[in-house]
Structure formats: structure tokens, C-alpha cells
C-alpha positions in Angstrom: 90.8 71.6 75.2 94.0 72.6 74.6 94.5 76.1 76.9 98.6 77.0 74.9 97.9 79.5 72.2 99.8 78.2 68.8 101.9 80.3 67.0 99.0 81.3 65.0 97.3 82.3 67.6 100.3 84.3 68.7 100.7 86.2 65.3 96.7 87.1 66.2 97.6 88.4 68.9 99.9 90.6 67.4 98.0 91.9 65.0 94.9 93.1 67.7 97.8 94.6 69.5 98.5 96.4 66.4 95.1 97.2 65.7 94.5 98.6 68.8 97.4 101.0 69.4 96.5 102.5 65.5 92.7 102.8 65.9 91.7 103.0 69.3 91.3 107.0 69.9 93.1 107.2 73.0 90.8 110.2 74.4 88.3 107.3 74.8 90.7 104.7 76.2 91.7 107.9 78.9 88.3 107.6 79.9 87.8 104.2 80.2 91.1 103.7 82.2 90.3 106.5 84.6 86.0 105.4 84.9 85.1 109.0 83.2 81.2 109.2 81.5 81.1 107.8 78.3 78.9 109.6 75.6 76.5 108.1 73.0 79.3 109.3 70.6 82.1 107.7 72.4 80.5 104.6 71.7 79.2 105.1 68.6 82.9 105.8 67.5 84.5 102.4 68.7 81.5 100.4 67.2 81.7 102.4 63.8 85.5 100.9 64.0 85.7 97.6 64.6 83.0 97.3 62.0 85.3 98.6 59.5 87.5 96.3 60.3 85.2 93.5 60.6 85.8 92.9 63.7 82.5 94.2 65.4 79.8 91.1 65.5 82.9 88.4 66.1 80.3 85.6 66.9 78.7 85.8 64.0 78.7 83.5 61.2 81.0 84.9 58.2 77.7 84.8 56.0 76.2 88.0 58.2 79.1 89.7 58.3 81.0 87.6 60.8 85.3 87.3 61.0 84.8 83.9 61.7 87.4 83.5 64.3 87.6 80.9 67.0 86.7 80.6 70.1 90.3 81.3 71.1 91.1 84.5 68.6 87.9 86.2 70.0 88.9 85.1 73.9 92.6 86.9 72.9 90.2 90.2 71.3 88.2 90.7 74.2 90.8 89.9 76.7 93.4 92.6 74.9 90.3 95.5 73.6 89.7 95.4 77.9 93.8 96.0 78.7 93.7 98.6 76.2 91.0 100.7 77.6 88.2 99.7 74.7 84.9 100.5 75.8 82.8 97.4 76.0 80.6 97.1 72.7 77.0 97.9 73.6 75.7 94.5 74.0 72.1 94.5 73.0 72.1 94.6 69.4 75.4 92.9 68.5 75.7 90.1 71.1 71.8 89.6 72.1 69.8 90.3 69.6 72.0 89.5 66.1 72.3 85.3 67.2 68.5 85.3 68.0 67.9 86.7 64.1 70.6 84.6 62.8 68.9 81.5 64.4 64.6 82.1 64.4 64.8 85.2 62.3 62.8 85.0 59.1 65.6 85.9 55.8 63.5 89.1 55.5 64.4 90.2 58.7 67.5 88.8 58.9 68.7 90.6 55.6 67.2 94.2 56.9 67.9 94.2 60.8 71.6 92.5 60.7 73.0 95.3 58.4 71.4 98.2 60.3 73.4 96.4 64.2 76.4 96.5 62.3 76.6 100.0 60.4 74.4 101.0 63.5 71.4 102.4 61.9 70.0 100.9 64.8 70.6 101.3 68.4 69.0 99.1 70.5 68.1 98.1 73.6 66.2 95.1 76.1 62.5 95.2 77.0 62.8 91.8 79.5 62.4 92.8 83.0 59.3 94.6 84.3 58.6 95.0 88.0 57.8 92.2 89.4 59.1 90.2 86.3 63.3 90.0 86.6 64.5 86.6 87.2 61.4 85.0 87.1 60.3 86.6 83.9 58.2 84.0 82.5 55.2 86.4 84.7 56.1 89.5 82.6 52.7 90.9 82.2 52.6 93.7 79.1 50.8 92.9 76.6 50.6 92.5 72.7 47.0 91.9 71.2 47.1 90.8 67.3 45.0 93.5 65.0 44.9 93.3 61.4 49.0 93.4 61.2 49.7 95.0 63.9 50.2 93.9 67.6 48.9 96.5 70.1 51.4 96.9 73.4 50.7 98.1 76.8 52.2 97.2 79.8 55.8 98.8 81.3 59.4 97.3 81.1 62.7 98.7 83.8 66.4 98.5 83.9 66.1 99.4 80.5 70.2 100.0 79.7 71.1 102.5 77.3 66.8 103.2 76.4 67.7 106.7 76.3 70.0 106.4 73.4 68.2 103.6 72.2 66.1 104.0 68.8 64.5 100.6 69.0 64.1 98.0 71.2 63.5 94.1 72.0 60.6 93.0 73.8 59.3 89.7 75.3 55.3 90.5 75.6 52.4 88.6 76.7 50.5 87.0 73.6 48.1 84.6 75.4 46.8 84.4 79.2 44.6 80.9 78.8 48.1 78.4 78.7 51.1 77.8 80.8 53.1 81.9 81.4 56.3 80.1 79.3 53.7 79.6 76.5 51.8 82.7 76.4 55.1 85.3 75.7 56.2 86.3 72.0 59.7 88.3 71.4 58.5 91.6 69.8 60.5 94.3 67.8 59.6 97.6 68.6 60.8 101.0 66.9 61.4 103.6 70.1 59.8 106.4 68.4 56.6 105.3 68.1 53.6 107.0 69.5 52.3 106.2 72.7 56.1 104.9 74.2 57.3 106.8 77.2 61.4 106.3 78.7 61.6 107.8 82.4 65.5 107.9 83.2 66.0 105.7 86.8 69.3 107.2 88.4 71.8 104.8 90.4 73.0 104.8 93.4 76.5 106.1 91.7 74.8 108.5 90.6 74.8 107.8 86.9 71.4 107.6 84.0 72.6 104.3 82.7 69.1 102.6 83.0 65.5 103.4 82.5 61.6 103.0 82.9 59.6 102.1 79.5 55.9 102.3 79.6 53.6 101.2 76.8 50.4 102.4 76.1 48.4 101.8 73.0 51.6 101.3 70.9 51.3 99.6 67.2 54.2 97.4 66.2 53.9 95.7 62.7 53.0 92.0 62.8 56.0 91.4 60.7 57.9 92.8 63.4 57.6 89.3 65.2 60.3 87.0 65.7 59.4 83.2 64.9 56.3 82.5 66.1 54.1 84.1 68.0 53.8 82.3 72.1 57.5 80.6 71.7 59.2 83.9 72.8 60.3 82.2 75.6 62.8 79.7 73.6 63.8 82.7 71.8 64.4 84.5 75.6 66.5 81.7 76.8 68.7 81.3 74.0 69.3 85.1 74.7 70.1 84.6 77.6 73.1 82.5 77.5 75.0 85.0 76.0 74.0 87.7 77.7 75.3 85.5 81.2 78.6 85.1 79.2 78.9 88.4 78.4 78.2 89.6 82.0 81.2 87.4 83.2 83.5 89.6 81.6 86.5 88.2 82.0 88.4 91.0 79.8 87.4 93.5 82.2 88.0 91.9 85.5 92.1 91.3 83.7 92.5 95.1 83.3 91.0 95.9 86.9 93.2 92.8 88.5 95.8 95.0 86.8 94.8 97.8 87.6 94.4 96.7 91.4 97.4 95.5 91.3 99.4 98.7 90.5 97.2 100.3 93.1 98.6 97.8 95.6 102.1 98.8 95.0 102.0 102.3 94.9 99.9 102.5 98.1 101.3 101.9 101.0 100.3 100.9 105.3 102.4 101.7 107.8 105.3 102.9 105.6 105.2 99.3 103.1 103.0 99.3 100.2 99.7 97.5 100.6 100.6 95.0 98.1 103.0 93.4 101.3 100.6 93.4 104.1 99.7 89.7 103.5 95.6 89.9 104.1 95.9 92.2 101.5 97.4 90.0 99.3 96.3 87.2 100.0 92.8 88.5 98.9 94.6 89.2 95.9 95.9 85.8 95.0 92.6 84.2 96.0 90.7 86.5 93.5 93.5 85.8 90.5 93.1 82.2 90.8 89.7 82.7 90.6 89.9 84.5 87.4 92.6 81.9 86.0 89.4 79.1 86.6 87.5 81.0 84.6 89.1 82.1 82.6 89.6 78.2 81.1 85.6 77.9 81.7 84.8 81.2 79.4 86.9 79.5 76.6 85.1 76.7 76.9 81.7 77.9 77.0 83.3 80.1 73.2 84.7 76.7 72.1 81.1 75.0 72.6 79.1 78.2 70.9 81.6 77.9 68.4 81.1 74.4 67.6 77.8 75.1 67.0 76.4 74.4 70.5 74.7 76.4 72.8 76.3 77.1 76.3 73.8 75.7 79.5 74.6 75.6 83.1 78.3 76.5 81.9 77.3 80.0 81.0 75.3 80.1 84.1 78.5 79.3 86.5 79.7 81.6 84.4 77.9 84.7 85.3 78.1 82.9 88.9 82.2 83.4 88.9 82.6 86.3 86.9 80.2 88.7 88.7 82.0 87.5 91.6 85.0 87.9 90.4 84.4 91.7 89.6 82.3 92.2 92.8 85.5 91.2 94.5 87.9 93.0 92.4 86.2 96.5 93.0 85.7 95.6 96.6 89.6 95.4 97.3 90.3 98.6 95.2 87.8 100.2 97.2 89.4 99.4 100.5 92.9 100.3 99.2 91.9 103.4 98.6 91.1 103.9 102.2 89.2 107.5 103.2 90.5 108.7 99.1 87.3 106.1 98.3 84.8 108.3 99.8 81.7 110.2 97.6 83.3 112.7 95.3 82.1 115.5 93.1 80.1 113.8 90.2 81.7 116.1 88.0 85.0 114.9 88.5 84.0 112.2 85.9 83.2 114.4 83.1 85.3 114.8 80.2 87.7 117.9 80.9 87.4 118.3 84.6 89.7 120.8 86.1 89.3 120.3 89.8 92.0 119.3 92.0 92.3 115.2 92.5 91.6 114.1 95.0 94.0 110.7 96.3 95.8 108.3 93.5 93.8 108.3 90.3 92.2 105.5 90.9 90.4 107.0 93.7 87.7 109.0 92.0 86.5 106.1 90.7 86.8 103.4 93.0 83.4 104.2 95.3 81.1 104.7 92.0 82.3 101.1 90.3 81.9 99.3 93.7 78.4 100.5 94.0 77.6 99.8 89.9 79.3 96.3 90.2 76.5 94.8 93.1 73.9 95.0 90.1 75.8 92.2 88.4 75.1 89.4 90.7 71.3 90.2 89.9 70.4 91.6 86.5 70.5 88.7 83.6 69.4 86.4 85.9 70.3 86.7 89.6 72.7 84.5 90.9 70.0 82.7 93.5 68.6 82.0 89.8 71.6 80.4 87.9 72.2 78.2 91.3 68.6 76.8 90.7 69.0 76.5 86.9 73.1 74.5 87.8 71.0 72.2 89.7 68.0 71.6 87.7 70.4 71.0 84.5 73.6 69.3 85.8 72.1 67.6 89.4 68.2 67.0 88.0 66.9 68.5 91.2 
């Protein structure tokens, strides 16, 4: 594919930049740039702004509310948003469930759920991982037993990102035990307000409450909320994971993070010279920048495959591995650049309106938190070790 942007694509980039300049609230952009906490309202505001413009579900077909963009347009949009400090689109409804419903959902499900994803009526979270079933999702033990026109769900999900904000969760549940474990899984849509659901917070190493445990005790779910066919959920789960892994790679976020790292390296000094002039540090920055440029090409190839009607296979696993490694390396270099300023800090320093004394450069406040938070990137969405197994099976036949 031709990786040079055409005149039309450059004109689209200008349109995106104008939109971001006019519609992205600077209050939110500053919070993103400075690593401050985003509220539910912050994320919902940006979601609504993009939906009003028609740019929210930019990989959906036009018939379901997508803008009909090419792969390159989507790439341009995501990169410019990240550089401008736009918050990420919460992915669970738009980027994960939406494509599954479009491909496998009934017409009734599409007509009902897709507009609600777009207009923000539903905030979705993901019910995949369980204790003992993370990267090995086929081992899920949460059960759903059919009783008349309902399923009765019992079990536990963990690492449920933003589940404390959600009113809906899509779950992998076990509906058969007398078959091969991959063949007894179904894909179910569950209302979080149903009696029998309990959400418990998990506070992570960086002090954030981002993830949760979700417990199901005799939860009644309408059978109409089954996506596709019973016991075929493993197929739908794999399809969804290709989108999740591509999203985790976060090319645009790496581009923005590298720009911040370069600015910090030019400002900070070692032995009276800018850190950017230190040969060892400069070599590590150069290496991660080369890796990022290579990953941009891979990202374009994956997006182009999806836009052409295909499903990314081994490429999405490659992108997930390299993308997470690059994001981790950039956050590691920024933390290293801050030196003692990257030591633990007052948690309230990341809250909006903090009026305390700043310690070190602007980048220092978020350096440690982002470094620790990014440790999880190579684990969730299928650990990088699992992705290497997938690549070896799909490409090498091992």
C-alpha cells in the first residue's frame, strides 16, 4: 500500500485539526496532557461531541452510523486526537461490542443496541477475565443456565475496567460443560442494574480505581440478550479480541508520549547538558522512535485489512506485542528522565484544581503513575506470551 498521504488525505487532516481546535475542550485536553484524572463526565462529553459530528464510530459501516472513512483517514484521526490531548474513546461499546453486533447480532439487537452505544444511553464494560481465566479465556467458569425465556447467571469477573461507571456488561458465560471447553461458551448482554450483581473496586499499584470485580448471584438475563447462537461465543470473543488488541497497541498515544519525552529530554540536563545529548539516552530514544515508525506501517496494514472486509489475524497480535512494548519503553524512559522527581507523590496532585506546590518538571507528576500503570499493557487483552503462541500457530503452523 502507498504510505504517502494524498492531497485529499492532507485536506482531511486539516479538517480534523480544525475540529479539534474548535470542539475539544481545553480543560479536558490539559487534564490528559498533565496526567490528571478524567471523570465520567469528561469521557462522556468527548463521546457526545464526536457522536454529534458523526465521527465516533469511525470504523462502523455508514449504514450503522459510521462516517465511511478509509483506513488512512482513521489512522490520521486517531493520531491527531492523541497529539491534541483528546481523551481516548471508551472502547467497550464502540470499538468492541459494536463490531460484534454488526457482524453476529440479530437485526433487532442492531436496531436497539447500536444507537444506544452511539448516543451514550448505555455505558458498556467487558466481562471476559475471571480468577483463573485471564489469557486462557476458554477456561471461564461463570455459568448461564437457561430457564424458560431467561438465563440464570452465577460467577465472577475480574479486572473489569470502568465497571463502576457502566450500566451494561457483555459477558462470556459457560452454557455447556459436556463439550470441548471452547464450544460451551456463549456471549451474553447483561444489565448491571439487575438484582444479584455486585461491583467491588480494585485499587491498582498507581493508586487508581480503574478496574473492578463483578459478582453474579442468580442474575436473570433475558434470553433475547444472547448474541448469535448458544455455545458459539468463542467465535465472537476471538473476533472482538482482534479489535481490542489493535486498540491496546495505541499508536497515537505512543506518538504523543514520544513527543512529550523529547520535550522533557531537551529541557532536563545532566552534567550541564540537555539529556537529549546524552549518547546512551539518545540511543534509546532513537530506537523506540524507529520501532514506532515501523509499527505505524503495521497499524495501517491492519486497519486496511479491516476496512476491506477482512479480519486481522496474526497482525493484530503482532501489533499488540510491539505496541505495548513501545508504550512501556517510552514511559520507562520518561520516568528515568525525571530521576528523583519521579518518586511517589501526593495522590491529590493528579486531581483537577490541585493548588499545591509542584515538584520538579510538569512531566514528573505523571511519570511514576504512568510507568506502573503501563506494566499491565503486556498482560491484558491476552498476554504477550499468548500472542506469540498465536503468531506461531497462524504463520508457522507450530
